N, CA, C and O atoms as a Maestro MAE file, in Angstrom:
{
 s_m_m2io_version
 :::
 2.0.0
}

f_m_ct {
 s_m_title
 :::
 protein
 m_atom[300] {
  # First column is atom index #
  i_m_mmod_type
  r_m_x_coord
  r_m_y_coord
  r_m_z_coord
  i_m_residue_number
  s_m_chain_name
  s_m_pdb_residue_name
  s_m_pdb_atom_name
  i_m_atomic_number
  :::
  1 25 29.195 2.754 -1.975 1 A "MET " " N  " 7
  2 3 27.756 2.894 -1.400 1 A "MET " " CA " 6
  3 2 26.722 2.557 -2.405 1 A "MET " " C  " 6
  4 15 27.030 2.740 -3.583 1 A "MET " " O  " 8
  5 25 25.652 2.136 -2.155 2 A "LEU " " N  " 7
  6 3 24.685 1.835 -2.872 2 A "LEU " " CA " 6
  7 2 23.327 2.693 -2.434 2 A "LEU " " C  " 6
  8 15 23.072 2.775 -1.233 2 A "LEU " " O  " 8
  9 25 22.656 3.185 -3.185 3 A "GLN " " N  " 7
  10 3 21.482 4.070 -2.349 3 A "GLN " " CA " 6
  11 2 20.301 3.286 -3.183 3 A "GLN " " C  " 6
  12 15 20.640 2.849 -4.283 3 A "GLN " " O  " 8
  13 25 19.498 3.157 -2.932 4 A "ILE " " N  " 7
  14 3 18.622 2.068 -3.190 4 A "ILE " " CA " 6
  15 2 16.828 3.185 -3.056 4 A "ILE " " C  " 6
  16 15 16.450 3.294 -1.889 4 A "ILE " " O  " 8
  17 25 16.234 3.636 -3.739 5 A "THR " " N  " 7
  18 3 15.222 4.390 -4.189 5 A "THR " " CA " 6
  19 2 14.033 3.670 -4.427 5 A "THR " " C  " 6
  20 15 14.252 2.778 -5.247 5 A "THR " " O  " 8
  21 25 12.712 3.701 -3.992 6 A "TYR " " N  " 7
  22 3 11.649 2.631 -4.186 6 A "TYR " " CA " 6
  23 2 10.361 3.486 -4.265 6 A "TYR " " C  " 6
  24 15 9.970 3.836 -3.151 6 A "TYR " " O  " 8
  25 25 9.750 3.827 -5.102 7 A "TYR " " N  " 7
  26 3 8.429 4.513 -5.115 7 A "TYR " " CA " 6
  27 2 7.347 3.612 -4.545 7 A "TYR " " C  " 6
  28 15 6.842 2.900 -5.413 7 A "TYR " " O  " 8
  29 25 6.916 3.468 -3.481 8 A "ARG " " N  " 7
  30 3 6.273 2.817 -2.837 8 A "ARG " " CA " 6
  31 2 4.553 2.493 -3.349 8 A "ARG " " C  " 6
  32 15 3.977 1.407 -3.424 8 A "ARG " " O  " 8
  33 25 4.085 3.760 -3.623 9 A "ASN " " N  " 7
  34 3 2.603 3.785 -3.769 9 A "ASN " " CA " 6
  35 2 2.776 3.567 -4.944 9 A "ASN " " C  " 6
  36 15 2.243 4.517 -5.517 9 A "ASN " " O  " 8
  37 25 3.293 2.741 -5.848 10 A "LYS " " N  " 7
  38 3 2.949 2.532 -7.232 10 A "LYS " " CA " 6
  39 2 3.280 0.601 -6.522 10 A "LYS " " C  " 6
  40 15 2.465 -0.205 -6.971 10 A "LYS " " O  " 8
  41 25 4.156 0.112 -5.723 11 A "CYS " " N  " 7
  42 3 3.892 -1.216 -5.226 11 A "CYS " " CA " 6
  43 2 2.470 -1.671 -5.500 11 A "CYS " " C  " 6
  44 15 1.530 -0.921 -5.238 11 A "CYS " " O  " 8
  45 25 2.255 -3.061 -6.097 12 A "ILE " " N  " 7
  46 3 1.203 -3.849 -6.518 12 A "ILE " " CA " 6
  47 2 1.591 -4.709 -5.454 12 A "ILE " " C  " 6
  48 15 0.516 -5.199 -5.106 12 A "ILE " " O  " 8
  49 25 2.551 -5.228 -4.668 13 A "GLY " " N  " 7
  50 3 2.567 -6.025 -3.812 13 A "GLY " " CA " 6
  51 2 2.984 -7.965 -4.466 13 A "GLY " " C  " 6
  52 15 2.405 -9.024 -4.220 13 A "GLY " " O  " 8
  53 25 4.043 -7.696 -5.211 14 A "CYS " " N  " 7
  54 3 3.943 -9.254 -5.784 14 A "CYS " " CA " 6
  55 2 5.129 -10.179 -4.960 14 A "CYS " " C  " 6
  56 15 5.447 -11.346 -5.188 14 A "CYS " " O  " 8
  57 25 5.586 -9.391 -4.083 15 A "ASN " " N  " 7
  58 3 6.662 -10.229 -3.488 15 A "ASN " " CA " 6
  59 2 8.129 -10.421 -4.204 15 A "ASN " " C  " 6
  60 15 9.087 -11.015 -3.708 15 A "ASN " " O  " 8
  61 25 8.080 -9.796 -5.453 16 A "GLY " " N  " 7
  62 3 9.565 -10.090 -6.120 16 A "GLY " " CA " 6
  63 2 10.815 -9.791 -5.094 16 A "GLY " " C  " 6
  64 15 11.740 -10.546 -4.794 16 A "GLY " " O  " 8
  65 25 10.537 -8.390 -4.631 17 A "CYS " " N  " 7
  66 3 11.733 -7.797 -4.067 17 A "CYS " " CA " 6
  67 2 11.960 -8.757 -3.139 17 A "CYS " " C  " 6
  68 15 13.098 -9.226 -3.113 17 A "CYS " " O  " 8
  69 25 11.013 -9.239 -2.232 18 A "VAL " " N  " 7
  70 3 11.654 -9.474 -1.023 18 A "VAL " " CA " 6
  71 2 12.093 -11.238 -1.097 18 A "VAL " " C  " 6
  72 15 12.748 -11.758 -0.193 18 A "VAL " " O  " 8
  73 25 11.685 -11.890 -2.126 19 A "GLU " " N  " 7
  74 3 12.281 -13.107 -2.619 19 A "GLU " " CA " 6
  75 2 14.069 -12.585 -2.673 19 A "GLU " " C  " 6
  76 15 15.031 -12.960 -2.003 19 A "GLU " " O  " 8
  77 25 13.939 -11.527 -3.835 20 A "ALA " " N  " 7
  78 3 15.655 -11.579 -4.037 20 A "ALA " " CA " 6
  79 2 16.061 -11.387 -3.043 20 A "ALA " " C  " 6
  80 15 16.742 -12.311 -2.598 20 A "ALA " " O  " 8
  81 25 15.898 -10.119 -2.127 21 A "ALA " " N  " 7
  82 3 16.573 -9.702 -0.886 21 A "ALA " " CA " 6
  83 2 15.494 -9.601 0.493 21 A "ALA " " C  " 6
  84 15 14.874 -8.582 0.798 21 A "ALA " " O  " 8
  85 25 15.448 -10.722 1.122 22 A "PRO " " N  " 7
  86 3 14.572 -10.771 1.839 22 A "PRO " " CA " 6
  87 2 15.516 -9.932 3.318 22 A "PRO " " C  " 6
  88 15 14.804 -9.542 4.244 22 A "PRO " " O  " 8
  89 25 16.870 -9.741 3.419 23 A "GLU " " N  " 7
  90 3 17.145 -9.045 4.414 23 A "GLU " " CA " 6
  91 2 16.894 -7.101 4.260 23 A "GLU " " C  " 6
  92 15 17.418 -6.369 5.100 23 A "GLU " " O  " 8
  93 25 16.158 -6.590 3.244 24 A "ARG " " N  " 7
  94 3 16.205 -5.559 2.508 24 A "ARG " " CA " 6
  95 2 14.961 -5.127 2.640 24 A "ARG " " C  " 6
  96 15 14.728 -3.999 3.075 24 A "ARG " " O  " 8
  97 25 13.971 -6.006 2.267 25 A "TRP " " N  " 7
  98 3 12.482 -5.933 1.926 25 A "TRP " " CA " 6
  99 2 11.763 -6.707 2.723 25 A "TRP " " C  " 6
  100 15 12.189 -7.693 3.324 25 A "TRP " " O  " 8
  101 25 10.554 -6.240 2.747 26 A "ARG " " N  " 7
  102 3 9.533 -6.845 3.401 26 A "ARG " " CA " 6
  103 2 8.154 -6.364 2.995 26 A "ARG " " C  " 6
  104 15 7.874 -5.234 2.594 26 A "ARG " " O  " 8
  105 25 7.192 -7.576 3.187 27 A "ILE " " N  " 7
  106 3 5.906 -7.371 3.106 27 A "ILE " " CA " 6
  107 2 4.880 -6.498 4.200 27 A "ILE " " C  " 6
  108 15 4.362 -7.072 5.158 27 A "ILE " " O  " 8
  109 25 4.727 -5.447 3.998 28 A "SER " " N  " 7
  110 3 3.746 -4.937 5.119 28 A "SER " " CA " 6
  111 2 2.224 -6.098 5.206 28 A "SER " " C  " 6
  112 15 1.537 -6.526 4.278 28 A "SER " " O  " 8
  113 25 2.109 -6.334 6.679 29 A "ARG " " N  " 7
  114 3 0.786 -6.878 6.870 29 A "ARG " " CA " 6
  115 2 -0.236 -5.846 6.479 29 A "ARG " " C  " 6
  116 15 -1.159 -6.100 5.706 29 A "ARG " " O  " 8
  117 25 -0.051 -4.742 7.005 30 A "ALA " " N  " 7
  118 3 -1.583 -3.589 6.775 30 A "ALA " " CA " 6
  119 2 -1.659 -3.292 5.360 30 A "ALA " " C  " 6
  120 15 -2.721 -2.779 5.010 30 A "ALA " " O  " 8
  121 25 -0.932 -3.458 4.608 31 A "ASP " " N  " 7
  122 3 -1.380 -3.184 3.191 31 A "ASP " " CA " 6
  123 2 -1.037 -4.132 1.990 31 A "ASP " " C  " 6
  124 15 -1.529 -4.268 0.870 31 A "ASP " " O  " 8
  125 25 -0.077 -4.690 2.609 32 A "GLY " " N  " 7
  126 3 0.076 -5.886 1.298 32 A "GLY " " CA " 6
  127 2 1.386 -5.339 0.550 32 A "GLY " " C  " 6
  128 15 1.943 -6.046 -0.289 32 A "GLY " " O  " 8
  129 25 1.878 -4.023 0.886 33 A "LYS " " N  " 7
  130 3 2.664 -3.407 -0.346 33 A "LYS " " CA " 6
  131 2 4.056 -3.708 0.323 33 A "LYS " " C  " 6
  132 15 4.032 -4.420 1.328 33 A "LYS " " O  " 8
  133 25 5.413 -3.184 -0.185 34 A "SER " " N  " 7
  134 3 6.626 -3.773 0.334 34 A "SER " " CA " 6
  135 2 7.253 -2.706 0.831 34 A "SER " " C  " 6
  136 15 7.103 -1.634 0.245 34 A "SER " " O  " 8
  137 25 8.009 -2.771 1.906 35 A "ASN " " N  " 7
  138 3 8.660 -1.790 2.763 35 A "ASN " " CA " 6
  139 2 10.190 -2.118 2.550 35 A "ASN " " C  " 6
  140 15 10.870 -3.144 2.544 35 A "ASN " " O  " 8
  141 25 10.392 -0.885 2.393 36 A "LEU " " N  " 7
  142 3 12.113 -1.146 2.308 36 A "LEU " " CA " 6
  143 2 12.700 -0.741 3.609 36 A "LEU " " C  " 6
  144 15 12.554 0.420 3.989 36 A "LEU " " O  " 8
  145 25 13.593 -1.923 4.585 37 A "ILE " " N  " 7
  146 3 13.796 -1.936 5.519 37 A "ILE " " CA " 6
  147 2 15.225 -0.870 5.629 37 A "ILE " " C  " 6
  148 15 16.196 -0.667 4.900 37 A "ILE " " O  " 8
  149 25 14.776 -0.367 6.884 38 A "ASN " " N  " 7
  150 3 15.796 1.262 6.890 38 A "ASN " " CA " 6
  151 2 15.777 2.379 6.082 38 A "ASN " " C  " 6
  152 15 16.733 3.152 6.019 38 A "ASN " " O  " 8
  153 25 14.571 2.541 5.348 39 A "GLY " " N  " 7
  154 3 13.968 3.280 4.236 39 A "GLY " " CA " 6
  155 2 13.433 4.384 4.763 39 A "GLY " " C  " 6
  156 15 12.538 4.322 5.606 39 A "GLY " " O  " 8
  157 25 14.014 5.695 4.240 40 A "ARG " " N  " 7
  158 3 13.566 7.388 4.585 40 A "ARG " " CA " 6
  159 2 12.421 7.689 3.799 40 A "ARG " " C  " 6
  160 15 12.355 7.736 2.570 40 A "ARG " " O  " 8
  161 25 11.517 7.891 4.646 41 A "GLU " " N  " 7
  162 3 10.322 8.386 3.633 41 A "GLU " " CA " 6
  163 2 10.474 9.942 3.477 41 A "GLU " " C  " 6
  164 15 10.747 10.703 4.405 41 A "GLU " " O  " 8
  165 25 10.237 10.343 2.037 42 A "LYS " " N  " 7
  166 3 9.811 12.087 1.300 42 A "LYS " " CA " 6
  167 2 9.092 12.139 0.458 42 A "LYS " " C  " 6
  168 15 9.337 12.092 -0.747 42 A "LYS " " O  " 8
  169 25 7.673 12.288 1.218 43 A "LYS " " N  " 7
  170 3 6.960 11.942 -0.127 43 A "LYS " " CA " 6
  171 2 6.745 11.339 -0.644 43 A "LYS " " C  " 6
  172 15 6.661 11.679 -1.824 43 A "LYS " " O  " 8
  173 25 6.448 9.893 -0.305 44 A "GLY " " N  " 7
  174 3 5.992 8.701 -0.683 44 A "GLY " " CA " 6
  175 2 7.141 7.773 -1.535 44 A "GLY " " C  " 6
  176 15 6.859 6.782 -2.207 44 A "GLY " " O  " 8
  177 25 8.574 8.365 -1.332 45 A "ILE " " N  " 7
  178 3 9.831 8.019 -2.208 45 A "ILE " " CA " 6
  179 2 10.395 7.850 -1.152 45 A "ILE " " C  " 6
  180 15 10.681 8.746 -0.358 45 A "ILE " " O  " 8
  181 25 10.729 6.100 -0.958 46 A "TYR " " N  " 7
  182 3 11.712 5.658 0.242 46 A "TYR " " CA " 6
  183 2 13.077 5.374 -0.568 46 A "TYR " " C  " 6
  184 15 13.261 4.679 -1.567 46 A "TYR " " O  " 8
  185 25 14.211 6.353 0.404 47 A "THR " " N  " 7
  186 3 15.474 5.766 0.066 47 A "THR " " CA " 6
  187 2 16.611 5.549 1.117 47 A "THR " " C  " 6
  188 15 16.949 6.320 2.016 47 A "THR " " O  " 8
  189 25 17.145 4.275 0.786 48 A "THR " " N  " 7
  190 3 17.809 4.375 2.032 48 A "THR " " CA " 6
  191 2 19.510 3.994 0.918 48 A "THR " " C  " 6
  192 15 19.498 3.774 -0.293 48 A "THR " " O  " 8
  193 25 20.713 4.025 1.779 49 A "THR " " N  " 7
  194 3 22.113 3.870 1.314 49 A "THR " " CA " 6
  195 2 22.460 3.145 2.156 49 A "THR " " C  " 6
  196 15 22.385 3.443 3.348 49 A "THR " " O  " 8
  197 25 23.119 1.542 1.524 50 A "VAL " " N  " 7
  198 3 23.981 0.606 1.808 50 A "VAL " " CA " 6
  199 2 25.130 0.277 1.669 50 A "VAL " " C  " 6
  200 15 25.983 1.126 1.412 50 A "VAL " " O  " 8
  201 25 25.473 -1.205 1.823 51 A "ASN " " N  " 7
  202 3 26.769 -1.201 1.590 51 A "ASN " " CA " 6
  203 2 26.593 -2.248 0.067 51 A "ASN " " C  " 6
  204 15 25.606 -2.847 -0.358 51 A "ASN " " O  " 8
  205 25 28.047 -2.136 -0.496 52 A "MET " " N  " 7
  206 3 27.878 -2.415 -2.188 52 A "MET " " CA " 6
  207 2 27.618 -4.020 -1.758 52 A "MET " " C  " 6
  208 15 27.102 -4.715 -2.633 52 A "MET " " O  " 8
  209 25 27.934 -4.646 -0.496 53 A "THR " " N  " 7
  210 3 27.760 -5.975 -0.885 53 A "THR " " CA " 6
  211 2 26.207 -6.675 -0.627 53 A "THR " " C  " 6
  212 15 25.848 -7.848 -0.528 53 A "THR " " O  " 8
  213 25 25.508 -5.437 -0.571 54 A "GLU " " N  " 7
  214 3 23.868 -6.009 -1.121 54 A "GLU " " CA " 6
  215 2 23.491 -5.527 -2.434 54 A "GLU " " C  " 6
  216 15 22.330 -5.281 -2.761 54 A "GLU " " O  " 8
  217 25 24.742 -5.372 -3.345 55 A "TYR " " N  " 7
  218 3 24.292 -5.072 -4.310 55 A "TYR " " CA " 6
  219 2 23.537 -6.198 -5.563 55 A "TYR " " C  " 6
  220 15 22.678 -5.894 -6.391 55 A "TYR " " O  " 8
  221 25 23.934 -7.011 -5.435 56 A "GLU " " N  " 7
  222 3 23.377 -8.161 -6.300 56 A "GLU " " CA " 6
  223 2 22.441 -8.702 -5.922 56 A "GLU " " C  " 6
  224 15 22.009 -9.330 -6.888 56 A "GLU " " O  " 8
  225 25 21.636 -8.909 -4.825 57 A "GLU " " N  " 7
  226 3 20.562 -9.138 -4.255 57 A "GLU " " CA " 6
  227 2 19.553 -8.067 -4.402 57 A "GLU " " C  " 6
  228 15 18.345 -8.305 -4.406 57 A "GLU " " O  " 8
  229 25 20.137 -6.706 -4.540 58 A "ASN " " N  " 7
  230 3 19.211 -5.561 -4.458 58 A "ASN " " CA " 6
  231 2 19.167 -5.464 -6.341 58 A "ASN " " C  " 6
  232 15 18.172 -4.858 -6.737 58 A "ASN " " O  " 8
  233 25 19.748 -5.782 -7.033 59 A "GLU " " N  " 7
  234 3 19.551 -5.541 -8.606 59 A "GLU " " CA " 6
  235 2 18.814 -6.741 -8.780 59 A "GLU " " C  " 6
  236 15 17.893 -6.518 -9.566 59 A "GLU " " O  " 8
  237 25 18.823 -8.453 -8.209 60 A "GLN " " N  " 7
  238 3 17.670 -8.880 -8.650 60 A "GLN " " CA " 6
  239 2 16.463 -8.739 -7.802 60 A "GLN " " C  " 6
  240 15 15.800 -9.773 -7.722 60 A "GLN " " O  " 8
  241 25 15.947 -7.568 -7.056 61 A "ALA " " N  " 7
  242 3 14.902 -7.166 -6.106 61 A "ALA " " CA " 6
  243 2 14.343 -6.331 -7.617 61 A "ALA " " C  " 6
  244 15 13.328 -6.819 -8.114 61 A "ALA " " O  " 8
  245 25 14.844 -5.350 -8.200 62 A "ALA " " N  " 7
  246 3 14.448 -4.460 -8.949 62 A "ALA " " CA " 6
  247 2 14.127 -5.279 -10.393 62 A "ALA " " C  " 6
  248 15 13.051 -5.300 -10.989 62 A "ALA " " O  " 8
  249 25 15.301 -5.900 -10.745 63 A "ALA " " N  " 7
  250 3 14.563 -7.268 -11.777 63 A "ALA " " CA " 6
  251 2 13.392 -7.790 -11.838 63 A "ALA " " C  " 6
  252 15 12.631 -7.695 -12.800 63 A "ALA " " O  " 8
  253 25 13.178 -8.384 -10.791 64 A "ASN " " N  " 7
  254 3 11.950 -8.875 -10.485 64 A "ASN " " CA " 6
  255 2 10.752 -7.920 -10.192 64 A "ASN " " C  " 6
  256 15 9.606 -8.340 -10.354 64 A "ASN " " O  " 8
  257 25 10.970 -6.728 -9.791 65 A "CYS " " N  " 7
  258 3 9.846 -5.841 -9.760 65 A "CYS " " CA " 6
  259 2 8.963 -5.350 -11.444 65 A "CYS " " C  " 6
  260 15 9.400 -4.739 -12.419 65 A "CYS " " O  " 8
  261 25 7.982 -5.785 -11.240 66 A "PRO " " N  " 7
  262 3 7.364 -5.608 -12.608 66 A "PRO " " CA " 6
  263 2 7.036 -4.296 -12.874 66 A "PRO " " C  " 6
  264 15 7.277 -3.674 -13.908 66 A "PRO " " O  " 8
  265 25 6.300 -3.794 -11.579 67 A "MET " " N  " 7
  266 3 6.290 -2.247 -11.715 67 A "MET " " CA " 6
  267 2 7.455 -1.306 -12.310 67 A "MET " " C  " 6
  268 15 7.189 -0.338 -13.022 67 A "MET " " O  " 8
  269 25 8.772 -1.674 -11.955 68 A "ARG " " N  " 7
  270 3 9.773 -1.322 -12.274 68 A "ARG " " CA " 6
  271 2 10.457 0.554 -10.965 68 A "ARG " " C  " 6
  272 15 11.172 1.492 -11.318 68 A "ARG " " O  " 8
  273 25 10.001 0.378 -10.028 69 A "ILE " " N  " 7
  274 3 9.776 1.370 -9.127 69 A "ILE " " CA " 6
  275 2 10.871 1.203 -8.256 69 A "ILE " " C  " 6
  276 15 10.994 2.076 -7.398 69 A "ILE " " O  " 8
  277 25 12.027 -0.081 -8.281 70 A "ILE " " N  " 7
  278 3 12.848 0.090 -7.852 70 A "ILE " " CA " 6
  279 2 14.173 0.765 -8.068 70 A "ILE " " C  " 6
  280 15 14.321 0.513 -9.264 70 A "ILE " " O  " 8
  281 25 14.946 1.264 -7.814 71 A "LYS " " N  " 7
  282 3 15.867 2.221 -8.780 71 A "LYS " " CA " 6
  283 2 17.403 1.893 -7.809 71 A "LYS " " C  " 6
  284 15 17.293 1.892 -6.583 71 A "LYS " " O  " 8
  285 25 18.583 1.665 -8.354 72 A "LEU " " N  " 7
  286 3 19.702 1.495 -7.691 72 A "LEU " " CA " 6
  287 2 20.681 2.723 -8.415 72 A "LEU " " C  " 6
  288 15 20.643 3.073 -9.595 72 A "LEU " " O  " 8
  289 25 21.593 3.276 -7.291 73 A "LYS " " N  " 7
  290 3 22.637 4.050 -7.822 73 A "LYS " " CA " 6
  291 2 23.771 3.638 -6.971 73 A "LYS " " C  " 6
  292 15 23.668 3.380 -5.772 73 A "LYS " " O  " 8
  293 25 24.955 3.588 -7.724 74 A "VAL " " N  " 7
  294 3 26.168 3.518 -6.972 74 A "VAL " " CA " 6
  295 2 26.729 5.083 -6.997 74 A "VAL " " C  " 6
  296 15 26.873 5.915 -7.892 74 A "VAL " " O  " 8
  297 25 27.003 5.063 -5.378 75 A "LEU " " N  " 7
  298 3 27.390 6.228 -5.103 75 A "LEU " " CA " 6
  299 2 28.974 6.443 -4.896 75 A "LEU " " C  " 6
  300 15 29.416 7.559 -4.625 75 A "LEU " " O  " 8
  :::
 }
 m_bond[299] {
  # First column is bond index #
  i_m_from
  i_m_to
  i_m_order
  :::
  1 1 2 1
  2 2 3 1
  3 3 4 2
  4 3 5 1
  5 5 6 1
  6 6 7 1
  7 7 8 2
  8 7 9 1
  9 9 10 1
  10 10 11 1
  11 11 12 2
  12 11 13 1
  13 13 14 1
  14 14 15 1
  15 15 16 2
  16 15 17 1
  17 17 18 1
  18 18 19 1
  19 19 20 2
  20 19 21 1
  21 21 22 1
  22 22 23 1
  23 23 24 2
  24 23 25 1
  25 25 26 1
  26 26 27 1
  27 27 28 2
  28 27 29 1
  29 29 30 1
  30 30 31 1
  31 31 32 2
  32 31 33 1
  33 33 34 1
  34 34 35 1
  35 35 36 2
  36 35 37 1
  37 37 38 1
  38 38 39 1
  39 39 40 2
  40 39 41 1
  41 41 42 1
  42 42 43 1
  43 43 44 2
  44 43 45 1
  45 45 46 1
  46 46 47 1
  47 47 48 2
  48 47 49 1
  49 49 50 1
  50 50 51 1
  51 51 52 2
  52 51 53 1
  53 53 54 1
  54 54 55 1
  55 55 56 2
  56 55 57 1
  57 57 58 1
  58 58 59 1
  59 59 60 2
  60 59 61 1
  61 61 62 1
  62 62 63 1
  63 63 64 2
  64 63 65 1
  65 65 66 1
  66 66 67 1
  67 67 68 2
  68 67 69 1
  69 69 70 1
  70 70 71 1
  71 71 72 2
  72 71 73 1
  73 73 74 1
  74 74 75 1
  75 75 76 2
  76 75 77 1
  77 77 78 1
  78 78 79 1
  79 79 80 2
  80 79 81 1
  81 81 82 1
  82 82 83 1
  83 83 84 2
  84 83 85 1
  85 85 86 1
  86 86 87 1
  87 87 88 2
  88 87 89 1
  89 89 90 1
  90 90 91 1
  91 91 92 2
  92 91 93 1
  93 93 94 1
  94 94 95 1
  95 95 96 2
  96 95 97 1
  97 97 98 1
  98 98 99 1
  99 99 100 2
  100 99 101 1
  101 101 102 1
  102 102 103 1
  103 103 104 2
  104 103 105 1
  105 105 106 1
  106 106 107 1
  107 107 108 2
  108 107 109 1
  109 109 110 1
  110 110 111 1
  111 111 112 2
  112 111 113 1
  113 113 114 1
  114 114 115 1
  115 115 116 2
  116 115 117 1
  117 117 118 1
  118 118 119 1
  119 119 120 2
  120 119 121 1
  121 121 122 1
  122 122 123 1
  123 123 124 2
  124 123 125 1
  125 125 126 1
  126 126 127 1
  127 127 128 2
  128 127 129 1
  129 129 130 1
  130 130 131 1
  131 131 132 2
  132 131 133 1
  133 133 134 1
  134 134 135 1
  135 135 136 2
  136 135 137 1
  137 137 138 1
  138 138 139 1
  139 139 140 2
  140 139 141 1
  141 141 142 1
  142 142 143 1
  143 143 144 2
  144 143 145 1
  145 145 146 1
  146 146 147 1
  147 147 148 2
  148 147 149 1
  149 149 150 1
  150 150 151 1
  151 151 152 2
  152 151 153 1
  153 153 154 1
  154 154 155 1
  155 155 156 2
  156 155 157 1
  157 157 158 1
  158 158 159 1
  159 159 160 2
  160 159 161 1
  161 161 162 1
  162 162 163 1
  163 163 164 2
  164 163 165 1
  165 165 166 1
  166 166 167 1
  167 167 168 2
  168 167 169 1
  169 169 170 1
  170 170 171 1
  171 171 172 2
  172 171 173 1
  173 173 174 1
  174 174 175 1
  175 175 176 2
  176 175 177 1
  177 177 178 1
  178 178 179 1
  179 179 180 2
  180 179 181 1
  181 181 182 1
  182 182 183 1
  183 183 184 2
  184 183 185 1
  185 185 186 1
  186 186 187 1
  187 187 188 2
  188 187 189 1
  189 189 190 1
  190 190 191 1
  191 191 192 2
  192 191 193 1
  193 193 194 1
  194 194 195 1
  195 195 196 2
  196 195 197 1
  197 197 198 1
  198 198 199 1
  199 199 200 2
  200 199 201 1
  201 201 202 1
  202 202 203 1
  203 203 204 2
  204 203 205 1
  205 205 206 1
  206 206 207 1
  207 207 208 2
  208 207 209 1
  209 209 210 1
  210 210 211 1
  211 211 212 2
  212 211 213 1
  213 213 214 1
  214 214 215 1
  215 215 216 2
  216 215 217 1
  217 217 218 1
  218 218 219 1
  219 219 220 2
  220 219 221 1
  221 221 222 1
  222 222 223 1
  223 223 224 2
  224 223 225 1
  225 225 226 1
  226 226 227 1
  227 227 228 2
  228 227 229 1
  229 229 230 1
  230 230 231 1
  231 231 232 2
  232 231 233 1
  233 233 234 1
  234 234 235 1
  235 235 236 2
  236 235 237 1
  237 237 238 1
  238 238 239 1
  239 239 240 2
  240 239 241 1
  241 241 242 1
  242 242 243 1
  243 243 244 2
  244 243 245 1
  245 245 246 1
  246 246 247 1
  247 247 248 2
  248 247 249 1
  249 249 250 1
  250 250 251 1
  251 251 252 2
  252 251 253 1
  253 253 254 1
  254 254 255 1
  255 255 256 2
  256 255 257 1
  257 257 258 1
  258 258 259 1
  259 259 260 2
  260 259 261 1
  261 261 262 1
  262 262 263 1
  263 263 264 2
  264 263 265 1
  265 265 266 1
  266 266 267 1
  267 267 268 2
  268 267 269 1
  269 269 270 1
  270 270 271 1
  271 271 272 2
  272 271 273 1
  273 273 274 1
  274 274 275 1
  275 275 276 2
  276 275 277 1
  277 277 278 1
  278 278 279 1
  279 279 280 2
  280 279 281 1
  281 281 282 1
  282 282 283 1
  283 283 284 2
  284 283 285 1
  285 285 286 1
  286 286 287 1
  287 287 288 2
  288 287 289 1
  289 289 290 1
  290 290 291 1
  291 291 292 2
  292 291 293 1
  293 293 294 1
  294 294 295 1
  295 295 296 2
  296 295 297 1
  297 297 298 1
  298 298 299 1
  299 299 300 2
  :::
 }
}
C-alpha cells in the first residue's frame, strides 16, 4: 500500500500533479488548488492510502510539484 500526504494550504495550483496522475488529482474550480481525490483532511493536511499500482504516476506528481508538498510513503 502507498500513503499519499498532501499539504493543500501550500498548493499554488500549477497543475503538475494533475498532469502526472489525473485519476488521483484534480484542480478545484473554487480556489484553483489541487484536490487529492479520496483524501481525508485533518488540520489542512490530506492523506489517502492507495494501491501500489498508482506508485509511478504519484511519484511523478510529487516530482512535478514545485512546492514539494506531496509526500509518498510505502506502507
